[in-house]
C-alpha positions in Angstrom: 18.1 -29.6 14.9 18.5 -26.6 16.9 15.8 -24.3 18.7 15.7 -22.0 15.6 15.3 -24.5 13.0 12.4 -26.2 14.9 10.9 -22.6 15.0 11.3 -22.0 11.5 9.7 -25.1 10.1 6.8 -24.6 12.1 6.3 -21.3 11.4 6.1 -22.2 7.7 4.3 -24.9 9.0 1.7 -22.4 10.3 1.6 -20.3 6.8 0.8 -23.3 5.0 -2.6 -24.1 7.2 -3.1 -20.0 7.2 -2.6 -20.2 3.2 -4.5 -23.6 2.9 -7.6 -22.6 4.6 -7.9 -19.1 3.1 -8.0 -20.7 -1.0 -10.6 -23.0 0.7 -12.6 -20.4 1.9 -12.1 -18.7 -1.5 -13.0 -21.4 -3.2 -16.1 -22.4 -1.3 -17.2 -18.6 -2.1 -16.5 -19.3 -5.8 -18.5 -22.5 -5.6 -21.6 -20.8 -4.5 -24.2 -22.2 -6.7 -25.6 -19.6 -9.5 -29.1 -20.1 -11.5 -27.1 -22.0 -14.7 -25.8 -24.4 -12.1 -29.0 -25.4 -10.7 -30.2 -25.9 -14.7 -32.5 -23.3 -14.8 -32.4 -22.9 -18.5 -31.5 -19.2 -20.4 -31.2 -18.1 -24.3 -27.6 -16.5 -25.3 -24.1 -17.0 -24.9 -23.1 -15.7 -21.6 -19.1 -14.1 -21.4 -16.5 -15.9 -19.4 -17.1 -15.1 -15.9 -21.0 -14.3 -16.7 -21.0 -10.9 -15.0 -20.3 -7.2 -15.8 -17.0 -7.9 -15.5 -16.8 -9.3 -18.9 -17.1 -6.1 -20.1 -12.9 -5.3 -19.9 -12.5 -2.3 -17.9 -15.3 -2.4 -15.6 -14.6 -3.1 -12.2 -16.8 -4.0 -8.9 -16.5 -3.4 -5.4 -18.8 -4.3 -2.2 -19.1 -2.7 1.2 -21.2 -5.2 3.5 -22.8 -4.3 6.7 -23.9 -6.9 9.1 -24.1 -5.8 12.4 -26.6 -5.0 15.4 -30.1 -3.9 13.8 -28.1 -3.1 10.1 -28.4 -5.0 7.2 -27.2 -2.8 4.5 -24.3 -1.9 1.9 -23.0 0.3 -1.1 -22.0 -1.5 -4.4 -19.9 0.4 -6.8 -19.5 0.2 -10.6 -16.7 1.5 -12.5 -16.8 2.0 -16.2 -13.1 1.9 -16.7 -11.9 0.8 -13.3 -11.2 2.9 -10.1 -7.8 4.8 -11.2 -9.6 6.2 -15.1 -10.2 9.9 -15.1 -12.1 9.9 -18.6 -15.9 9.7 -19.4 -17.7 7.0 -21.4 -21.0 7.7 -23.4 -24.1 6.8 -21.3 -27.5 7.4 -20.9 -30.6 6.2 -18.9 -33.9 5.6 -18.4 -36.8 4.8 -16.1 -39.5 2.6 -15.9 -41.3 3.7 -13.0 -40.2 6.6 -11.2 -40.5 6.3 -7.4 -37.0 6.2 -6.8 -33.5 8.3 -6.6 -30.8 7.9 -8.8 -28.6 11.3 -8.6 -26.3 12.6 -11.7 -28.9 11.3 -14.1 -29.6 14.7 -15.9 -26.2 15.4 -16.0 -25.9 11.7 -18.1 -29.3 12.4 -20.3 -28.0 16.6 -21.1 -24.3 15.1 -22.0 -24.8 11.9 -22.6 -21.7 10.6 -20.7 -20.8 9.4 -17.4 -17.6 10.1 -15.1 -16.7 8.0 -12.4 -18.8 5.3 -10.8 -22.1 4.0 -10.1 -22.7 3.8 -6.7 -25.8 1.7 -5.1 -27.1 1.8 -1.7 -30.6 1.8 0.5 -32.8 4.9 0.3 -32.1 6.7 3.0 -28.4 6.7 2.5 -27.9 8.4 -0.9 -26.3 11.8 0.4 -24.0 10.5 2.5 -23.1 7.9 -0.5 -23.0 11.1 -2.4 -20.9 13.0 -0.4 -18.4 10.2 0.6 -18.0 10.1 -3.6 -16.7 13.3 -3.8 -14.7 13.3 -1.0 -12.7 9.9 -2.4 -12.3 11.1 -5.5 -11.2 14.4 -4.3 -8.7 13.2 -2.0 -7.2 10.1 -5.0 -8.0 11.8 -8.1 -6.8 14.8 -10.6 -10.7 15.6 -10.9 -13.7 15.6 -8.9 -16.8 13.8 -9.8 -19.1 16.7 -8.7 -22.4 14.8 -10.2 -21.2 11.2 -8.9 -24.4 9.0 -9.6 -25.8 7.2 -6.7 -29.3 5.0 -6.9 -31.3 3.2 -4.1 -33.8 0.7 -3.6 -35.6 0.2 0.2 -34.2 -2.3 2.6 -36.3 -1.1 5.5 -37.9 -4.4 6.4 -34.7 -6.5 7.4 -32.4 -2.8 8.1 -32.7 -0.7 10.6 -33.0 1.8 7.7 -33.5 5.0 9.5 -30.2 4.4 12.0 -28.6 5.8 8.7 -25.4 3.1 9.1 -23.7 3.6 6.4 -21.0 5.8 6.9 -18.3 7.6 4.8 -15.5 4.5 5.4 -17.8 2.6 3.9 -18.3 3.8 0.5 -14.7 3.8 0.8 -14.6 0.4 1.4 -16.3 -0.5 -1.8 -14.6 1.8 -3.9 -11.0 1.2 -2.7 -12.1 -2.8 -3.4 -13.2 -2.6 -6.6 -11.8 -5.1 -9.1 -12.3 -6.8 -11.9 -12.8 -10.7 -12.1 -15.7 -12.5 -10.6 -18.9 -10.6 -8.7 -20.3 -11.4 -5.3 -23.9 -11.5 -5.6 -27.1 -12.4 -3.2 -26.4 -10.7 0.3 -23.6 -8.2 -0.6 -23.3 -4.2 -0.8 -26.2 -2.6 -1.4 -28.1 -5.5 -2.2 -27.5 -6.9 1.6 -31.2 -6.2 3.1 -33.1 -6.3 -0.4 -35.9 -9.0 -2.0 -37.5 -9.9 -4.5 -40.7 -11.9 -5.5 -41.1 -11.6 -1.3 -37.5 -13.9 -1.4 -34.3 -13.0 -0.5 -32.3 -11.3 -3.2 -29.8 -8.8 -3.6 -26.9 -8.3 -5.8 -27.0 -10.5 -9.5 -25.5 -10.2 -13.0 -24.6 -12.0 -15.9 -23.4 -11.3 -19.6 -23.7 -12.0 -23.1 -21.5 -12.3 -26.1 -22.7 -11.4 -29.5 -22.1 -10.7 -33.0 -22.5 -7.4 -33.9 -21.3 -5.8 -37.4 -17.8 -4.4 -35.6 -17.0 -7.6 -34.6 -18.2 -9.8 -31.0 -18.7 -8.0 -28.4 -19.6 -8.2 -24.4 -22.7 -6.8 -22.2 -22.8 -7.3 -19.1 -25.6 -6.1 -16.5 -25.7 -5.9 -12.6 -28.6 -5.4 -10.7 -29.6 -4.4 -7.1 -33.2 -6.6 -7.1 -35.9 -5.8 -4.8 -39.5 -5.8 -6.6 -42.3 -8.0 -6.8 -44.9 -9.8 -5.2 -44.4 -13.4 -4.7 -47.6 -14.3 -7.2 -46.2 -12.7 -10.0 -42.9 -14.0 -10.2 -42.0 -16.1 -12.8 -38.9 -18.2 -13.9 -37.8 -19.7 -17.1 -41.7 -19.0 -18.3 -43.3 -20.6 -15.3 -45.3 -19.4 -13.0 -43.2 -20.5 -10.3 -44.7 -18.5 -7.8 -47.6 -20.9 -7.5 -45.0 -23.2 -5.8 -44.0 -21.2 -2.5 -47.2 -20.1 -1.3 -45.2 -20.8 2.3 -42.0 -19.1 3.3 -43.1 -15.6 2.8 -41.7 -12.6 4.7 -42.3 -13.1 9.0 -42.4 -9.6 11.0 -41.3 -9.8 14.6 -42.8 -6.4 14.4 -45.4 -5.3 12.0 -43.7 -3.3 9.8 -44.8 -2.8 6.1 -42.8 -4.9 3.1 -43.3 -2.0 1.0 -40.3 -1.7 -1.5 -40.9 -2.5 -5.2 -37.3 -1.4 -6.8 -34.8 -2.3 -9.1 -31.4 -0.8 -10.8 -30.0 -2.5 -13.5 -26.6 -1.4 -14.6 -25.9 -2.0 -18.5 -22.4 -2.1 -19.3 -21.5 -2.8 -23.2 -18.2 -2.5 -25.3 -19.8 -2.8 -28.3 -19.5 1.7 -29.6 -23.0 3.0 -29.5 -24.4 6.9 -29.2 -26.2 7.9 -25.9 -29.2 7.4 -28.0 -28.4 4.1 -28.6 -27.5 3.9 -25.3 -30.8 5.0 -23.7 -32.7 2.5 -26.6 -30.6 -0.6 -25.0 -31.6 0.4 -21.3 -35.4 0.7 -22.0 -35.3 -3.0 -23.3 -34.0 -3.9 -19.2 -38.0 -3.3 -18.9 -38.9 -6.5 -21.0 -36.5 -8.8 -18.4 -38.7 -7.8 -15.8 -42.1 -8.5 -17.4 -40.5 -11.9 -18.2 -40.6 -12.4 -14.9 -43.4 -11.2 -13.8 -43.0 -7.5 -12.7 -45.9 -5.0 -13.3 -44.0 -1.9 -12.5 -46.0 -1.4 -9.2 -47.1 2.1 -8.6 -44.5 2.4 -5.7 -41.8 1.0 -7.6 -38.2 2.7 -8.7 -36.8 1.1 -11.7 -33.5 2.8 -12.9 -31.5 1.2 -15.7 -28.1 3.2 -16.6 -26.3 1.9 -19.6 -22.6 2.8 -20.7 -20.0 1.8 -23.6 -16.4 1.2 -22.8 -15.7 1.9 -26.4 -16.3 5.5 -26.3 -14.6 7.4 -24.0 -14.4 11.2 -23.3 -11.0 12.6 -21.9 -11.5 15.2 -20.1 -8.9 17.6 -21.4 -8.8 16.9 -25.2 -11.4 16.7 -28.1 -11.9 12.8 -29.2 -14.5 10.7 -32.0 -17.0 8.6 -31.4 -17.9 5.3 -33.4 -21.2 3.8 -33.6 -23.2 1.2 -34.5 -26.0 1.2 -37.5 -29.2 1.0 -36.1 -29.7 -2.2 -37.9 -27.4 -4.3 -36.1 -28.7 -3.1 -32.9 -31.3 -6.5 -32.4 -28.7 -8.6 -31.2 -27.8 -6.2 -28.3 -31.2 -5.2 -27.7 -31.5 -9.5 -27.1 -28.6 -9.3 -25.1 -29.8 -7.0 -22.6 -33.2 -8.5 -22.3 -31.4 -12.2 -21.4 -28.6 -10.8 -19.3 -31.0 -8.8 -17.1 -33.3 -11.8 -16.7 -30.5 -14.2 -15.8 -29.2 -11.3 -13.3 -32.1 -11.0 -11.3 -32.6 -14.8 -11.2 -29.1 -14.7 -9.9 -29.5 -13.0 -7.2 -32.2 -14.8 -5.8 -30.2 -18.1 -6.2 -27.2 -16.9 -4.4 -29.2 -15.1 -1.9 -29.5 -16.7 1.7 -32.2 -16.4 4.6 -31.5 -13.2 7.0 -33.4 -11.9 9.8 -32.5 -8.5 10.8 -34.5 -5.8 12.0 -36.2 -6.2 15.2 -36.5 -9.6 14.2 -37.7 -9.3 10.8 -37.0 -12.3 8.4 -37.0 -13.1 4.6 -36.2 -16.4 3.5 -34.2 -17.4 0.9 -35.8 -19.1 -2.3 -34.8 -23.1 -1.6 -32.9 -24.7 -4.5 -34.2 -28.2 -4.2 -37.9 -27.1 -4.7 -37.2 -24.7 -7.2 -35.3 -27.6 -9.7 -38.8 -29.9 -8.8 -41.1 -26.8 -9.9 -38.8 -26.4 -12.9 -38.7 -30.3 -13.9 -42.6 -31.1 -13.3 -42.7 -28.5 -17.0 -39.3 -29.6 -18.5 -37.6 -26.7 -18.0 -35.5 -27.7 -15.8 -31.5 -28.4 -18.1 -31.3 -31.8 -18.7 -27.6 -31.7 -18.4 -27.5 -30.4 -14.8 
């Protein structure tokens, strides 16, 4: 065997090893448990991925910043993919308004959304807003003059005044957006977030329902960052009572205030903007099921869009809508999917230590299952 053939074989074996390693890592990331994997019961029929990307065309991208004292990032949600230049029907509402979401006045005035919805931390809204304009200017034929950028506070784990989110991170989230499975937990804008004083972050879920216009999909993505431990309920059980330990740990006395949630709702059901506002309002009921009281310092913003009703910037078009009497299945789907998305954000999250030694624990899966089993609320098939 010549030296050249030996070398070629070695490179081939090296390639196979690296490919197998990458495949294994990918499989491991996909194998990360979700709420249903633990046997937590939820009503309704999920889509194939049980994610917002079950709505055809929706793409999600993350940029995660874990470096030094930074525990933050950016998440981008495109209604029709990152190459689209047309609008979709949309509307928005607020449960409690101690927060910021740019572009909502435009959405409510015109009943449509152009471009993605971006989510980050409270003090990075300006950076993300400007970077989104630059990205569309450089890449698309149409500039997003009024991008939608929403936020929740991550100042316990993240050095939020360090302003670590930069233009490159926004571009990364936008450029890497894709369909398929959606990463959850400590990723993107959810990197430094917590819910009921446990580690949380990004979560998603979906439902498939029958309507007067056939079978439709509805998906939800949340950046969850609300609640106190004693309020926490899962599957109707006051789970917070079982976890009086594992509270946030302060390396330095810093307030754990921050009670917000951003809920993004996508559907392929043709809906009018006023119907989408009614859809968005129902997310509040899911938060109530989980134990939220809409705390005084909470910024709870809900944005809903329909990929079925599209508005070409250059042309006239037509709009479809569901009969009001058939909306109940979609109302139910929103409540179910939002509830599950929040629980998925908790289950997927991992314990994190961040700014000045501050630490937020992940909810322990074994103890959570044991508590639910004590109330006969664990799915027996799991």
